C-alpha positions as CSV (number, residue, x, y, z in Angstrom):
1,M,0.0,0.0,0.0
2,R,1.0,3.6,-0.5
3,K,3.2,4.6,2.5
4,I,1.5,6.8,5.1
5,V,4.3,9.4,5.1
6,E,4.3,9.7,1.3
7,Q,0.5,10.2,1.3
8,Y,0.7,12.8,4.0
9,W,3.3,14.8,2.2
10,S,1.3,14.6,-1.0
11,G,-1.4,16.5,0.8
12,V,1.2,18.9,2.3
13,A,2.5,19.8,-1.1
14,R,-1.0,20.4,-2.5
15,R,-2.0,22.5,0.5
16,L,1.2,24.6,0.2
17,Q,0.7,25.1,-3.5
18,E,-3.0,26.0,-3.1
19,E,-2.1,28.5,-0.3
20,V,0.4,30.2,-2.5
21,E,-1.7,30.3,-5.7
22,T,-4.8,31.6,-3.8
23,F,-2.8,34.4,-2.2
24,N,-1.1,35.4,-5.4
25,K,-4.4,35.7,-7.2
26,L,-5.8,38.0,-4.4
27,I,-2.7,40.2,-4.1
28,G,-1.2,41.7,-7.2
29,H,1.9,43.3,-5.6
30,A,4.9,41.1,-6.4
31,G,6.7,42.1,-3.1
32,E,3.7,41.1,-1.0
33,Q,3.3,37.9,-3.0
34,G,6.9,36.9,-2.4
35,R,6.8,37.6,1.3
36,E,3.7,35.5,1.8
37,N,5.3,32.7,-0.2
38,E,8.3,32.9,2.1
39,L,6.0,32.8,5.2
40,S,4.2,29.6,3.8
41,L,7.5,27.8,3.7
42,V,8.6,29.3,7.1
43,R,5.5,27.7,8.7
44,L,6.4,24.4,7.1
45,M,9.9,24.6,8.4
46,E,8.9,25.6,11.9
47,N,6.6,22.5,12.1
48,L,9.4,20.3,10.8
49,L,12.3,21.5,13.0
50,P,12.8,21.1,16.8
51,S,12.6,24.2,19.1
52,S,16.4,24.3,19.4
53,V,16.5,25.5,15.8
54,G,15.0,28.8,14.8
55,V,13.7,30.0,11.5
56,G,13.8,33.7,10.5
57,S,14.8,36.1,7.8
58,G,17.2,39.1,7.4
59,M,20.9,39.5,6.8
60,I,24.0,37.6,7.8
61,I,27.2,39.3,9.0
62,D,30.7,38.2,9.8
63,S,33.2,39.8,12.2
64,A,35.2,41.2,9.4
65,G,32.4,43.4,8.2
66,G,30.9,41.2,5.5
67,V,27.2,41.4,5.0
68,S,24.9,39.1,3.0
69,K,22.0,40.3,0.9
70,Q,18.5,40.1,2.4
71,T,17.9,36.4,2.9
72,D,14.5,34.8,2.6
73,I,14.8,32.1,5.2
74,I,17.6,31.7,7.8
75,I,17.8,28.5,9.8
76,F,19.9,29.2,13.0
77,D,20.9,27.8,16.3
78,S,18.3,29.5,18.6
79,A,20.1,28.4,21.7
80,N,23.2,30.6,21.2
81,Q,22.3,34.3,21.0
82,P,21.3,34.0,17.3
83,S,20.1,37.5,16.4
84,I,20.8,41.2,16.9
85,L,17.6,43.1,16.2
86,A,18.3,45.8,13.6
87,Q,14.8,47.1,13.5
88,T,11.4,45.8,14.4
89,T,10.9,43.7,11.3
90,Q,14.4,42.7,10.4
91,A,17.2,40.8,12.2
92,I,20.9,40.5,11.7
93,Y,22.4,37.0,12.3
94,P,26.1,36.4,13.1
95,V,27.3,33.8,10.5
96,E,28.7,31.6,13.3
97,N,25.1,30.8,14.4
98,V,23.6,30.3,10.9
99,L,23.1,26.7,9.9
100,M,21.5,27.1,6.5
101,T,19.6,29.5,4.3
102,I,16.8,28.9,1.9
103,E,15.9,31.2,-1.0
104,V,12.2,31.1,-2.0
105,K,11.0,31.9,-5.5
106,T,7.4,31.9,-6.8
107,T,8.4,31.0,-10.4
108,L,11.9,29.7,-11.2
109,N,13.4,31.3,-14.4
110,E,16.8,32.4,-15.6
111,E,16.7,35.8,-13.8
112,E,15.7,34.2,-10.5
113,L,18.5,31.6,-10.8
114,K,21.0,34.3,-11.4
115,D,19.8,36.1,-8.3
116,C,20.2,32.9,-6.2
117,A,23.7,32.4,-7.6
118,E,24.7,36.0,-6.7
119,K,23.3,35.6,-3.1
120,Q,25.2,32.3,-2.8
121,R,28.5,34.1,-4.0
122,I,28.1,36.7,-1.3
123,Q,27.1,34.3,1.4
124,A,30.0,32.0,0.6
125,S,32.4,35.0,1.1
126,L,31.4,35.4,4.7
127,K,34.1,34.0,7.1
128,P,33.0,32.5,10.4
129,A,35.5,33.4,13.1
130,N,35.3,30.0,14.7
131,G,36.7,28.4,11.5
132,T,33.6,26.6,10.4
133,P,32.5,26.7,6.7
134,S,30.0,29.3,5.5
135,P,26.4,28.0,5.8
136,P,25.0,26.2,2.7
137,M,22.1,27.6,0.7
138,A,19.1,25.7,-0.7
139,V,16.4,27.0,-3.1
140,L,12.7,26.3,-3.2
141,A,10.5,27.5,-6.0
142,Y,6.8,26.9,-6.2
143,N,6.5,26.8,-10.0
144,A,8.4,26.5,-13.3
145,E,6.6,27.2,-16.5
146,E,9.4,26.1,-18.9
147,M,10.0,22.6,-20.3
148,L,12.0,20.2,-18.1
149,S,15.0,20.2,-20.5
150,T,15.1,24.0,-20.5
151,I,15.0,24.2,-16.7
152,A,17.6,21.5,-16.3
153,G,19.9,23.4,-18.8
154,R,19.5,26.6,-16.8
155,I,20.3,24.9,-13.5
156,R,23.4,23.2,-15.0
157,A,24.6,26.6,-16.4
158,I,25.1,27.9,-12.9
159,D,28.8,28.0,-11.9
160,E,29.7,24.9,-9.9
161,K,30.8,27.0,-6.9
162,L,27.5,28.9,-6.9
163,R,25.1,26.0,-7.2
164,P,22.7,25.5,-4.2
165,L,23.1,22.5,-1.9
166,A,19.6,21.4,-3.1
167,L,17.0,23.0,-5.4
168,C,13.3,22.0,-5.5
169,V,10.6,23.2,-7.8
170,V,7.4,21.9,-6.1
171,K,5.4,22.0,-9.3
172,P,6.0,19.8,-11.2
173,G,8.5,18.1,-8.8
174,I,12.0,19.0,-9.9
175,L,15.0,18.3,-7.6
176,A,18.7,19.2,-8.1
177,G,21.8,18.7,-6.1
178,S,24.8,16.4,-5.8
179,E,23.8,12.7,-6.2
180,Q,25.2,12.1,-2.7
181,V,23.0,14.8,-1.2
182,I,19.7,14.1,-3.1
183,M,19.9,10.3,-3.4
184,G,21.6,9.6,-0.1
185,G,24.6,8.0,-1.8
186,G,26.4,7.6,-5.1
187,K,28.8,10.0,-6.8
188,D,29.3,13.6,-6.1
189,D,28.0,14.6,-9.6
190,Y,25.4,17.4,-9.7
191,I,22.1,15.9,-11.0
192,V,18.8,17.4,-12.0
193,G,15.8,15.2,-12.0
194,L,12.0,14.9,-11.8
195,A,10.3,13.1,-8.9
196,A,7.9,11.5,-11.4
197,L,4.8,9.6,-10.4
198,H,5.4,5.8,-10.3
199,S,3.1,3.2,-11.5
200,F,1.9,1.0,-8.7
201,D,1.3,-2.8,-8.4
202,A,-1.8,-4.5,-7.1
203,Q,-0.6,-4.0,-3.5
204,G,-0.2,-0.3,-4.0
205,D,3.6,-0.4,-4.0
206,R,5.8,1.6,-6.4
207,I,7.1,-0.2,-9.4
208,A,10.8,0.8,-9.8
209,G,11.6,2.7,-13.0
210,N,8.0,2.6,-14.2
211,W,6.5,6.1,-14.6
212,Q,2.9,7.3,-15.3
213,R,2.5,9.2,-18.6
214,P,-0.7,10.7,-20.0
215,D,-2.6,8.8,-22.6
216,K,-2.7,10.5,-26.0
217,S,-6.3,11.5,-25.5
218,E,-5.6,13.1,-22.1
219,R,-5.2,16.9,-22.1
220,G,-4.6,19.6,-19.4
221,R,-1.9,20.8,-17.1
222,A,-2.9,18.3,-14.4
223,L,-4.5,14.9,-14.5
224,I,-6.3,12.9,-11.8
225,R,-4.9,9.6,-10.6
226,S,-6.6,7.8,-7.7
227,G,-8.5,11.0,-6.9
228,V,-5.4,13.2,-6.7
229,P,-4.4,15.8,-9.3
230,Y,-0.8,15.5,-10.5
231,P,1.0,18.1,-12.8
232,V,1.8,17.2,-16.3
233,A,5.4,18.1,-17.3
234,R,7.0,18.0,-20.7
235,E,10.6,16.7,-21.2
236,T,10.6,18.1,-24.8
237,M,8.0,19.6,-27.2
238,R,7.0,16.2,-28.4
239,N,3.6,15.1,-27.1
240,E,4.9,11.6,-26.1
241,S,7.4,13.2,-23.8
242,R,4.8,14.2,-21.2
243,I,5.1,12.7,-17.8
244,L,3.3,13.2,-14.4
245,G,5.2,14.8,-11.6
246,E,4.8,14.0,-7.9
247,P,5.2,17.3,-6.0
248,G,4.7,15.8,-2.6
249,R,7.6,13.3,-3.0
250,A,9.8,16.1,-4.3
251,L,9.0,18.3,-1.3
252,L,9.5,15.4,1.1
253,M,13.0,14.6,-0.5
254,F,13.9,18.3,-0.3
255,C,13.0,18.5,3.4
256,S,15.0,15.3,4.0
257,V,18.0,17.0,2.5
258,I,17.6,19.9,4.8
259,L,17.4,17.7,7.9
260,D,20.4,15.6,6.8
261,S,22.4,18.8,6.3
262,L,21.5,20.0,9.8
263,T,22.4,16.6,11.2
264,S,25.8,16.9,9.5
265,A,26.3,20.3,11.1
266,S,25.6,18.6,14.5
267,A,22.5,20.8,15.0
268,L,20.1,18.0,15.1
269,P,20.0,14.3,16.0
270,Q,19.9,11.8,13.2
271,S,16.8,12.4,11.1
272,T,14.3,9.5,10.9
273,L,12.7,10.9,7.8
274,K,15.1,9.2,5.5
275,Y,13.9,5.8,6.7
276,Y,10.6,6.5,5.0
277,L,12.3,7.3,1.7
278,Q,13.8,4.1,0.5
279,G,14.1,2.2,-2.8
280,P,11.8,3.5,-5.5
281,A,10.6,6.4,-3.3
282,R,14.1,8.0,-4.0
283,E,14.1,7.5,-7.7
284,L,14.2,10.4,-10.1
285,V,13.9,10.7,-13.9
286,L,17.2,12.3,-14.7
287,L,16.9,15.3,-17.0
């Protein structure tokens, strides 16, 4: 049968996407849309992380006078004097207390990828006085309107030193990062893939390497399978290249990467989430 954790996160992804899309339709101002999209992810992170880890936004500084750009989401050690209030709505975080940052984008495109790369460049230049590495950056986008091959090409075009630790596009379900980080093993090659919807056997278990694709007669940007809508993605312009994405699984894998990274930084105990992402549940269609 479908695993309980996977089913739950399928609902989480749909709810997150619906919340973002509804707000964006109601509010036309891009700045307000972006901030609300950040807050939606903040609420998700706050529910996922223990109280010893804080979630905020603002700028990061180092003792040599370096300053990051405004950062959407800052995950920090809340037990060690994490922030110095700069004003009522913004905080400054010493780099020594920052564990990870996440940039949030409504729609991933070439311009937004360049913005993330520039923020990564500045963040990587900050020097923690305690000798630890600068905190890693991840990227989460809610949508991507281009073909899968185009998106993959844009991600691979980012300078190797400026690529995010992990990148997720919830709709249609794209994941990028080193194979070791995303798949939990393998080479250190940077991969881009789609968390596609598997076919399932009679017991409801995933069939490894077997993906659900629309029939020729099926049209639309989303199709219903077992009562759940799944986005239709195109690998190329050819009609037979269409494939169903699984946003919930992509989001679940992205969050697993975040937790594993925090575990590596000794900020969290070993995450149990990865035990619920085994075998076919970690498969991607490489782009």
